[in-house]
C-alpha positions in Angstrom: 5.0 -12.8 3.0 1.6 -11.2 3.4 -0.4 -10.1 0.3 -2.2 -6.9 1.0 -5.8 -6.2 -0.1 -6.4 -2.8 -1.6 -10.1 -2.0 -2.2 -10.9 -0.1 -5.4 -13.8 2.2 -4.5 -14.6 3.4 -8.1 -17.9 1.5 -8.2 -19.0 3.3 -5.0 -18.4 6.6 -6.8 -20.3 5.4 -9.9 -23.4 4.7 -7.7 -23.1 8.2 -6.1 -22.7 9.9 -9.4 -25.8 8.2 -10.9 -28.1 10.4 -8.8 -25.9 13.3 -7.8 -25.5 14.4 -4.2 -23.3 12.4 -1.9 -25.1 9.1 -1.3 -23.2 6.8 -0.9 -20.5 8.9 0.7 -17.2 7.8 -1.0 -15.1 9.1 1.9 -17.0 7.3 4.5 -16.9 4.0 2.5 -13.2 4.3 2.1 -12.7 4.8 5.8 -15.1 1.9 6.6 -13.1 -0.3 4.2 -9.9 0.5 6.2 -11.8 -0.1 9.5 -13.0 -3.5 8.2 -9.5 -4.6 7.4 -8.6 -3.3 3.9 -4.9 -2.6 3.8 -5.1 -0.1 1.0 -7.5 2.1 -1.0 -7.3 2.3 -4.8 -8.9 4.9 -7.0 -8.8 5.3 -10.7 -9.9 8.8 -11.8 -10.6 9.2 -15.5 -10.7 12.4 -17.5 -14.5 12.4 -17.7 -14.7 11.8 -13.9 -17.6 9.3 -14.4 -16.8 7.7 -11.1 -13.9 8.9 -8.9 -13.4 12.6 -9.4 -10.2 14.5 -9.0 -11.7 16.3 -6.0 -12.3 12.9 -4.4 -8.6 12.2 -4.6 -7.8 15.5 -2.8 -10.4 14.8 -0.1 -9.3 11.2 0.5 -5.6 11.9 0.8 -5.5 13.4 4.3 -8.0 10.9 5.7 -6.6 7.6 4.8 -4.3 5.7 7.1 -3.5 2.7 4.9 -1.7 2.7 1.5 -3.3 5.0 -1.1 -3.0 3.8 -4.7 -3.9 6.1 -7.5 -4.1 4.4 -10.9 -4.7 5.8 -14.3 -3.3 6.9 -17.7 -0.4 9.3 -17.1 -1.8 12.2 -19.1 -0.6 15.7 -17.9 -3.7 16.3 -15.7 -3.3 12.9 -14.0 0.4 13.4 -13.4 -0.3 16.8 -11.8 -3.0 15.2 -9.6 -0.6 12.5 -8.4 2.2 14.9 -7.7 -0.2 17.2 -5.8 -1.4 14.4 -3.6 1.6 12.1 -3.3 0.0 8.7 -2.7 2.0 5.7 -1.5 1.8 4.2 -5.0 0.8 5.3 -8.5 -0.2 2.6 -11.0 0.3 3.5 -14.6 -2.5 2.1 -16.8 -2.8 2.7 -20.6 -6.5 3.6 -20.6 -8.1 5.2 -23.6 -10.6 8.0 -23.0 -13.6 6.0 -24.0 -12.7 2.7 -22.3 -15.4 1.3 -19.9 -12.6 -0.3 -17.9 -9.0 -1.3 -18.3 -8.6 -4.0 -20.9 -4.9 -4.4 -21.6 -1.5 -3.7 -20.2 1.3 -1.4 -21.5 3.5 -2.3 -24.4 6.5 -1.4 -22.2 9.0 -1.9 -24.9 7.4 0.6 -27.3 6.7 3.1 -24.6 9.9 2.6 -22.6 11.2 6.2 -22.9 7.8 7.7 -21.9 7.4 5.3 -19.0 10.9 5.9 -17.8 10.4 9.7 -17.8 7.1 9.5 -15.9 8.5 7.0 -13.4 11.5 9.3 -12.7 9.1 12.2 -12.1 7.2 10.3 -9.5 10.3 8.9 -7.9 11.6 12.5 -7.3 8.8 12.9 -4.7 9.0 9.5 -3.2 6.0 7.8 -4.9 6.3 4.0 -5.6 5.5 3.3 -9.2 3.7 0.2 -10.5 3.1 -0.5 -14.2 0.1 -2.4 -15.5 1.1 -5.2 -17.8 -0.2 -8.4 -19.3 1.2 -11.7 -18.4 4.1 -11.3 -20.8 7.7 -11.8 -19.7 9.1 -9.3 -22.2 6.7 -6.6 -21.0 7.7 -7.3 -17.4 11.4 -7.0 -18.4 10.9 -3.6 -20.1 8.9 -2.4 -17.1 11.9 -3.1 -15.0 14.1 -1.2 -17.4 11.8 1.8 -17.0 12.8 2.0 -13.4 9.4 1.0 -12.0 9.2 -0.5 -8.5 6.5 -3.0 -9.3 4.3 -4.4 -12.1 0.6 -5.1 -11.7 -0.5 -8.1 -13.7 -3.7 -7.7 -15.7 -5.7 -10.7 -14.5 -8.9 -10.6 -16.5 -7.7 -13.4 -18.9 -6.9 -15.6 -15.8 -10.4 -14.8 -14.3 -12.2 -15.7 -17.6 -10.2 -18.9 -18.1 -10.8 -19.9 -14.4 -14.5 -19.3 -14.8 -14.6 -21.5 -17.9 -12.8 -24.2 -16.0 -15.3 -24.1 -13.2 -18.2 -24.2 -15.6 -16.8 -27.1 -17.5 -16.1 -28.9 -14.1 -19.7 -28.3 -13.0 -21.1 -29.6 -16.3 -18.8 -32.7 -16.1 -19.7 -33.4 -12.5 -23.4 -33.3 -13.3 -22.8 -35.9 -15.9 -20.7 -38.1 -13.6 -17.2 -37.0 -14.5 -14.8 -34.5 -13.0 -11.8 -35.0 -15.3 -9.7 -32.0 -16.5 -10.5 -29.4 -13.9 -7.0 -29.2 -12.3 -5.4 -29.1 -15.8 -7.7 -26.3 -16.8 -6.9 -24.3 -13.7 -3.2 -24.9 -14.2 -3.4 -23.7 -17.8 -5.3 -20.5 -16.7 -2.6 -19.5 -14.2 0.5 -20.7 -16.1 1.3 -17.5 -18.0 0.9 -15.5 -14.8 3.3 -17.7 -12.9 5.8 -17.2 -15.7 5.3 -13.4 -15.6 5.5 -13.3 -11.8 8.7 -15.3 -11.8 10.1 -12.9 -14.4 9.2 -10.0 -12.2 10.9 -11.6 -9.2 14.0 -12.2 -11.3 14.1 -8.6 -12.3 13.8 -7.4 -8.7 10.3 -6.0 -9.2 7.5 -6.1 -6.7 4.3 -7.7 -7.8 0.7 -6.6 -7.8 -2.4 -8.1 -9.5 -5.8 -6.9 -10.4 -8.9 -7.0 -12.6 -11.7 -9.5 -12.1 -10.2 -11.2 -9.2 -13.0 -12.5 -7.0 -13.9 -14.9 -4.2 -14.1 -17.6 -6.9 -10.6 -17.3 -8.2 -8.5 -15.4 -5.7 -7.4 -18.2 -3.4 -6.0 -20.3 -6.2 -4.2 -17.3 -7.7 -2.6 -16.6 -4.4 -1.7 -20.2 -3.7 0.2 -20.4 -7.0 1.8 -16.9 -6.7 2.2 -16.4 -3.0 4.8 -13.7 -3.3 2.3 -11.2 -4.7 2.6 -8.0 -2.8 -0.9 -6.6 -3.3 -4.2 -7.3 -5.1 -6.4 -4.4 -6.0 -10.1 -5.5 -6.2 -13.1 -3.4 -6.8 -16.0 -4.6 -9.0 -16.3 -8.1 -7.7 -15.8 -7.0 -4.1 -18.5 -4.3 -4.3 -20.9 -6.8 -6.0 -20.3 -9.3 -3.2 -20.9 -6.6 -0.6 -24.5 -6.1 -1.9 -25.3 -9.6 -0.5 -22.7 -10.1 2.2 -22.2 -6.6 3.6 -19.0 -4.7 3.2 -17.4 -5.8 6.5 -18.0 -9.5 5.9 -16.9 -9.2 2.3 -13.6 -7.7 3.2 -13.1 -10.3 5.9 -13.7 -13.1 3.3 -11.3 -11.6 0.7 -8.6 -11.3 3.4 -9.2 -14.9 4.3 -8.7 -16.0 0.7 -5.3 -14.3 0.8 -4.4 -16.4 3.8 -5.6 -19.8 2.4 
């Protein structure tokens, strides 16, 4: 099974919006990402349009040749935008209006009826639905009950725990010891393995995203190789400042083959 890399271009739009105008050109960057090997493009328009704008979504739709993933909170305006543009996939994320970035998954049990209704609307026009959840087997189960096709695991807790394991390992190595690193990495990934297995048992496809990076991606993928797709934006764009966009995408794709 091959895990696809979808590049989230929100940060490119943030840079553009900081000065107005069209530099950098979001459409050009998206097409370059595809040309350099990205297998999908992700956007996350928010109501205040502080990065990706609704018009960007409309402009991107006819140009992209890979999978298009639109993620966001399914408020009425967002639902209308997705139905208008019919991407390959919509990822439902429970963002508040004032959130800087996504910081939690759905309580799919509490919101089951709502998520079921939204999922059914998107299925009517052939859009694959993924629901953003934490590494919680119950939340995965209720996502399946909603009729969703996939879940996307919110991986920031894994990324933080992995970074702590690396820092502790580096400190221990400097003092002549390297004990505990593998155990710490295993503890970081353990709840995600359980959630991923629950998704597979429910017949759900599996995505992952948030703070995945060149530091932690290969280990994540080695432990959960049946992941269908990872969506990566912030870390990838940061790496591109030093490595260049083409080389960065090449390295992320290589991590998914390791």
